[in-house]
C-alpha positions, 0 to 999 in steps of 0.5 A, spaced: 225 322 229 232 324 226 229 327 219 224 332 222 230 336 225 232 337 218 230 344 216 231 343 209 226 336 209 221 340 213 221 346 208 221 342 202 215 338 205 211 344 207 212 347 200 210 340 197 204 340 201 202 347 199 203 346 192 198 340 192 193 344 195 194 349 190 193 345 185 187 341 187 184 348 189 185 350 181 182 343 179 177 344 184 175 351 180 175 347 174 171 342 176 166 347 179 166 351 172 165 344 168 160 340 172 156 345 175 154 340 181 157 340 188 163 335 189 161 334 196 154 332 199 150 339 201 149 335 208 157 334 209 158 341 207 153 344 212 155 340 218 163 342 216 160 349 216 157 348 223 163 345 226 167 351 224 162 356 226 162 353 233 169 352 234 171 359 231 166 363 235 169 360 241 176 361 239 174 369 237 170 370 244 177 367 248 181 372 244 177 378 247 172 379 241 165 381 243 159 377 241 158 380 234 165 380 232 166 373 234 159 371 230 161 374 224 169 372 224 167 365 225 161 366 219 167 368 215 172 363 217 167 357 216 165 360 209 172 360 207 173 353 210 167 350 207 169 353 200 176 350 200 173 343 202 169 344 196 174 346 192 179 341 194 174 335 194 172 338 186 180 338 184 181 331 187 175 328 183 177 332 177 183 329 177 180 322 178 176 323 172 177 328 166 183 331 169 187 325 166 187 328 160 191 334 162 197 330 162 203 329 167 208 334 164 202 339 165 201 337 172 208 336 174 210 343 171 204 346 175 207 342 181 214 346 180 211 353 179 206 352 186 212 349 190 216 356 188 210 360 190 208 356 196 215 357 199 216 364 197 209 365 201 212 361 207 218 365 207 214 371 207 210 369 212 215 366 217 219 373 216 213 377 219 211 372 224 
């Protein structure tokens, strides 16, 4: 594919994906604070936590961590992934139901700001790699 080698298109795509992720997390926080219930069924959330926990423990043990460090690290990673999954699903639900009242101009403005923030973060991480 010719367009995948274009660094401008690749960087723009990464920036857009990061921006949509940030917007859905923000709307997920709004959804959780307004609705009060979990956007993801609890069994699915626990299953995602368990899968990431097991994979994280194996990953950290293979990287040289001791058993306790691997378990603690995988617990932290599993909690973060579960929280992000819950927030992203909540953000999508919020945009599909009451978030329509937010207005397209606010959403596009948020997308633009998040694209700039995402590009700055991506450039910073790429520089310190």
